C-alpha positions as CSV (number, residue, x, y, z in Angstrom):
1,M,17.6,28.0,8.3
2,G,18.6,24.8,9.9
3,I,20.4,24.2,13.2
4,L,23.7,23.7,11.3
5,A,23.4,26.8,9.2
6,G,26.8,28.3,8.6
7,K,28.6,25.2,10.0
8,N,31.5,23.5,8.3
9,L,31.7,19.7,9.0
10,V,34.1,16.9,8.3
11,I,32.3,13.5,8.1
12,T,34.2,10.2,8.0
13,G,32.9,6.7,7.5
14,V,30.5,7.1,4.5
15,L,30.8,3.9,2.4
16,T,27.3,3.4,1.1
17,D,24.0,5.2,1.5
18,A,23.2,2.7,4.2
19,S,26.1,3.9,6.4
20,L,25.2,5.6,9.6
21,A,27.6,8.4,8.5
22,F,25.7,8.9,5.3
23,G,22.5,9.5,7.2
24,V,24.3,12.1,9.3
25,A,25.8,13.8,6.2
26,Q,22.4,13.9,4.5
27,L,20.7,15.5,7.5
28,A,23.6,17.8,8.1
29,Q,23.2,19.2,4.6
30,Q,19.5,19.6,5.0
31,E,20.1,21.5,8.3
32,G,22.4,24.0,6.5
33,A,25.9,22.6,6.9
34,K,28.7,22.6,4.4
35,I,30.4,19.2,4.6
36,V,33.5,17.4,3.4
37,L,33.7,13.6,3.4
38,T,36.8,11.5,3.9
39,G,37.7,8.1,2.5
40,A,40.6,5.8,2.6
41,G,42.3,3.2,0.4
42,R,40.0,1.0,-1.7
43,G,37.1,2.6,0.0
44,L,37.8,6.0,-1.3
45,S,36.2,5.4,-4.7
46,I,33.2,3.8,-2.9
47,T,32.8,7.0,-0.8
48,Q,33.0,9.1,-3.9
49,R,30.2,7.1,-5.5
50,A,28.1,7.4,-2.3
51,S,28.7,11.1,-2.1
52,K,26.8,11.6,-5.4
53,K,23.6,10.4,-3.6
54,L,23.7,13.3,-1.1
55,P,21.3,16.3,-1.7
56,L,24.2,18.6,-2.5
57,P,27.6,18.1,-4.2
58,V,30.4,17.4,-1.7
59,E,34.1,16.9,-2.0
60,V,35.9,13.8,-0.7
61,V,39.3,14.0,0.8
62,E,41.7,11.1,1.3
63,F,42.4,10.3,4.9
64,D,43.7,7.0,6.1
65,V,44.1,7.2,9.8
66,T,47.0,4.7,9.8
67,V,49.1,6.9,7.5
68,D,50.8,9.7,9.5
69,E,51.2,12.0,6.5
70,H,47.5,12.0,5.9
71,T,46.9,14.0,9.1
72,T,48.6,16.9,7.5
73,S,47.5,16.4,3.9
74,A,43.8,16.0,4.9
75,R,44.0,19.1,7.1
76,R,45.4,21.1,4.2
77,S,42.8,19.8,1.8
78,V,39.9,20.6,4.2
79,Q,41.3,24.0,4.8
80,Q,41.3,24.8,1.1
81,I,37.7,23.6,0.8
82,L,36.1,24.8,4.0
83,G,38.5,27.3,5.5
84,T,37.6,26.5,9.1
85,V,35.9,23.5,10.7
86,D,33.1,23.6,13.3
87,G,32.5,19.8,13.7
88,V,33.9,16.4,13.0
89,L,32.0,13.1,12.9
90,H,34.1,10.0,13.8
91,S,32.6,6.9,12.2
92,I,35.6,4.8,11.7
93,G,36.0,1.2,12.8
94,F,37.8,-2.0,11.7
95,A,39.0,-5.2,13.3
96,P,40.6,-8.2,11.5
97,A,38.5,-11.3,11.3
98,A,40.4,-12.9,14.1
99,C,39.2,-10.3,16.5
100,L,35.6,-11.2,16.0
101,G,33.6,-14.5,16.3
102,D,33.5,-17.3,18.8
103,D,37.2,-17.5,19.8
104,F,38.3,-14.5,21.9
105,M,41.7,-16.0,22.4
106,Q,42.5,-16.4,18.7
107,A,43.5,-12.8,18.0
108,T,47.2,-11.8,18.1
109,W,48.5,-8.5,19.4
110,Q,49.0,-7.5,15.7
111,D,45.3,-8.1,15.1
112,V,44.3,-6.3,18.3
113,S,46.6,-3.3,17.7
114,T,45.1,-2.8,14.3
115,A,41.6,-2.8,15.8
116,L,42.6,-0.3,18.5
117,Q,44.4,2.1,16.2
118,I,41.7,2.3,13.6
119,S,38.7,2.1,15.9
120,A,39.8,4.0,19.0
121,Y,43.1,5.9,18.6
122,S,41.7,7.3,15.3
123,L,39.5,9.7,17.4
124,K,42.7,11.4,18.6
125,T,44.1,11.3,15.0
126,L,41.0,13.2,13.8
127,A,41.6,15.7,16.5
128,D,45.2,16.1,15.5
129,A,44.1,16.7,11.9
130,F,41.2,19.1,12.4
131,V,41.4,20.8,15.8
132,P,43.9,23.4,14.3
133,L,41.0,24.4,12.0
134,M,38.4,24.6,14.8
135,T,39.4,28.2,15.7
136,S,36.0,29.1,17.1
137,G,35.5,25.9,19.1
138,G,33.1,23.2,18.0
139,S,32.1,19.6,18.4
140,I,33.6,16.2,17.8
141,V,31.0,13.4,17.7
142,G,31.8,9.7,17.5
143,L,29.6,6.7,16.8
144,D,29.9,4.0,19.5
145,F,28.3,0.8,20.6
146,D,27.7,0.4,24.4
147,N,30.4,-1.7,26.1
148,T,29.4,-1.9,29.7
149,V,28.9,-5.6,29.1
150,A,30.6,-8.3,26.9
151,W,28.6,-9.1,23.7
152,P,28.6,-12.4,21.8
153,A,31.1,-12.4,18.9
154,Y,32.0,-8.8,19.3
155,N,35.2,-9.6,21.2
156,W,38.1,-7.3,20.5
157,M,36.0,-4.8,18.7
158,G,34.2,-4.5,22.1
159,V,37.5,-3.8,23.7
160,A,38.3,-1.2,21.0
161,K,34.9,0.5,21.6
162,S,35.7,0.7,25.3
163,A,39.0,2.3,24.4
164,L,37.1,4.7,22.2
165,E,34.9,5.7,25.1
166,S,37.9,6.3,27.4
167,T,39.7,8.3,24.6
168,N,36.6,10.5,24.2
169,R,36.7,11.4,27.9
170,Y,40.3,12.3,27.8
171,L,39.9,14.3,24.6
172,A,37.0,16.2,26.2
173,K,39.3,17.1,29.1
174,A,42.1,18.2,26.8
175,L,40.0,20.1,24.3
176,G,37.5,21.7,26.7
177,P,39.6,24.8,27.2
178,R,39.4,25.4,23.4
179,N,35.6,25.2,23.6
180,I,35.6,21.9,21.7
181,R,33.1,19.3,22.9
182,C,33.7,15.6,22.5
183,N,30.8,13.2,22.8
184,L,29.8,9.7,21.6
185,I,26.5,8.2,20.5
186,A,26.0,4.6,21.5
187,S,23.7,3.4,18.8
188,G,21.5,0.3,18.7
189,P,22.3,-2.2,15.9
190,I,21.7,-0.9,12.4
191,R,22.0,-2.9,9.2
192,T,25.1,-1.4,7.6
193,M,28.1,-2.8,5.6
194,A,30.1,-2.7,8.9
195,A,27.4,-4.7,10.7
196,K,27.6,-7.5,8.1
197,S,31.2,-8.1,9.1
198,I,30.2,-9.0,12.7
199,P,29.5,-12.7,13.2
200,S,26.1,-13.4,14.9
201,F,24.9,-9.8,14.2
202,A,21.5,-11.3,13.7
203,A,21.5,-12.2,17.4
204,F,21.6,-8.5,18.3
205,E,18.7,-7.8,15.9
206,D,16.6,-10.6,17.4
207,I,16.6,-9.3,20.9
208,W,16.9,-5.5,20.5
209,G,13.4,-4.7,19.4
210,A,11.8,-6.9,22.0
211,R,13.9,-5.6,24.9
212,A,14.1,-1.9,24.0
213,P,11.3,0.1,25.8
214,L,10.8,2.3,22.8
215,G,11.3,-0.5,20.3
216,W,14.0,-0.5,17.7
217,N,14.1,-0.6,13.9
218,V,17.4,-2.1,12.6
219,N,16.7,-0.5,9.2
220,D,16.2,3.0,10.4
221,S,19.2,5.1,11.1
222,T,17.2,8.4,11.4
223,P,17.3,8.6,15.3
224,V,21.1,8.3,15.2
225,A,21.5,10.9,12.5
226,R,19.2,13.4,14.3
227,S,21.1,12.9,17.6
228,A,24.5,13.4,15.9
229,V,23.3,16.5,14.1
230,A,22.0,17.9,17.4
231,L,25.4,17.3,19.1
232,L,27.2,18.9,16.1
233,S,25.0,22.0,16.5
234,D,25.1,24.6,19.2
235,W,22.2,23.0,21.1
236,F,24.4,21.1,23.5
237,P,26.8,23.9,24.5
238,S,27.7,22.4,28.0
239,T,27.8,18.7,27.2
240,T,31.1,17.0,26.8
241,G,32.8,13.7,27.6
242,E,29.4,12.1,27.4
243,I,28.0,8.9,25.9
244,I,24.4,9.4,24.6
245,H,22.5,6.2,24.1
246,V,20.3,6.1,21.0
247,D,19.2,2.5,21.3
248,G,15.5,2.6,22.1
249,G,16.4,2.4,25.8
250,F,17.8,-1.1,25.5
251,H,20.8,-0.3,27.7
252,S,18.5,0.5,30.6
253,T,16.9,-2.9,30.8
254,G,17.9,-6.1,32.5
255,A,18.2,-9.5,31.0
């Protein structure tokens, strides 16, 4: 019996077996959860292939957070598969190339609005889709990157992550009366497909392990997966609106 025994989870953001969300999905199954994955667009088939590497068979539901109709269709599909939902993992992020790199001023509002919708507003979109199925309460967990400071090259994705953090707080306030907790995990850098799209990502890697009091392994997503699974379980019954740093302690150190 694992800490997620009997839980039904929806997990977004699995693209490859190196994805942070894949590690969460894998551990969630090992801890007893029944899960459904979501995928979108051209990435749907990639998610379906990745799902075959999980310990147990899992169904993949199409859910593009920019398509309004998918909010309803994904809910119906998940209801048919799981019945009710106990937890949701938000691992969705995207920014056009103009939003990243050396030139902060380059991005247009169209670029920025895309980044904000997919990377931040999508947390609310997931709530719209699946809160109606969370009839006994539950937990929404999002994957974050600390944005108390400006990072090299991260630019408008950093702004989007700050918006995600604010959205999480307001969702926690709105959904608390339904016994639904909303928390984020601010992870240290992990080598994933998403990380490869960030210019100068190597700069994060170079400093993180040296600065983090506990050290940091950019190839090991296990600490993030364990933390997410803990938050999706019943072991944090009174924690909401929080940002949990899983970064080896990097955020606590000075320059």
